[in-house]
Phi, psi and omega in degrees: 000140177292154180297143180287138179291154176298135184294334185265011175261141177297143181299133177078009182241121184280328184248141174288147175289173187294324179299317179292321178298317179293321178297321177300317181293324177292324177292324175297328179281357174111006181260138179276170176299325178295320177298315180298320178298320178294323181297319181267004176061045178225171179288148182298334180297331179294322179297321176297328180285347170303324183270318189270333185232013176062030179269174173110000183303324182292342184259359183301312179302318180295316181295325177298313181293322179295315180297320177296321179296323180288312189281324184247334182266347180071018180274128185234338184290135182300317179300322179293319179292323178296323178296319178296315182298320185299335180284349186234018178250123178245146180294135178291162180250156177276178180300331181276354180097356179282157178290133182291148176277143177233155178294138178289159179279160182281352183238148181203136175243126181282167178302336179276356178098359182276126180209153179216138174220137182231146174220150178253196189301318184294314180291325179298321181298334180258015173100006179053042186298336180295338180274344185298316178300325178297314181293318180296318180291322177297321178295318180298325182271357181072036183270171172256160178216160175222162177218149175242135180225160177231134173206174181300142181307323182290349180280341179276145179273337182247146180290162177303137178090356180288125178282351172292331182283304182202130177303133179078015185295339178298333178273341194244029178244131175235116179264135185246160184293339181273018177068025171253167184215136175262135175225146180250141181234110181098148177196169178297330181289324182264356178100338177066202183242152178287120181298326180296322178296317181288328176297321177295321178296319179296317178299318180294334179269014179072026180089001182274101183294319179303313182296321181295315179294317179300316181297318179298317181295322178289315181300324183269009174070038182254329179227165177283148181302333182265008179288145181245123177285130181243356174206140181215133178228135177245134177235144180232158175200163179271128180294148180278000000 
């Protein structure tokens, strides 16, 4: 039998395009396709299409600079690489020459520092990566943050209304018919959490926002280690 073709090569194409070649080199350097997607601020499926649909030409300049930063500059942190890439990504144009429209992001921080990002079960399973830019930007601006999460009632270590769990929790508990419960941690009244601290936690978790929040909750004795977060919301504000 003839050898099976590589699954990530376009059918009938012997050579990978330049975007795929650069992505290959970044993967050799230890970055996953998901990491590359975060660096160029796009969905991971687009990186796969570098191989399967010959896409990615618009990202070649950014990927070149990122690869140079990794190989010669010693820069390894994803937020730093994303900052480098953003300077070399231009919006594609339509057939008429106008700038193409792109889907907006799920997160936004206003000039006053107010921002909100939410993810459900599917995004949580993949690390809630959509929330990472919100946390990183909040850290850059010196903002505070709070988060609301939902998990099974049995996953919490403290009963509803316990002030050991969170100050003001009597106001911030929502019990649902499916035996899950929402609880909020942090608010403008209690001071919230330092966004920079959580950004460091997210970086230490390899960009996995879910894992970073879960670890904080376990470390502070609020949930069981085997509890699964099924909803997560991050809110930011500027401290007074």
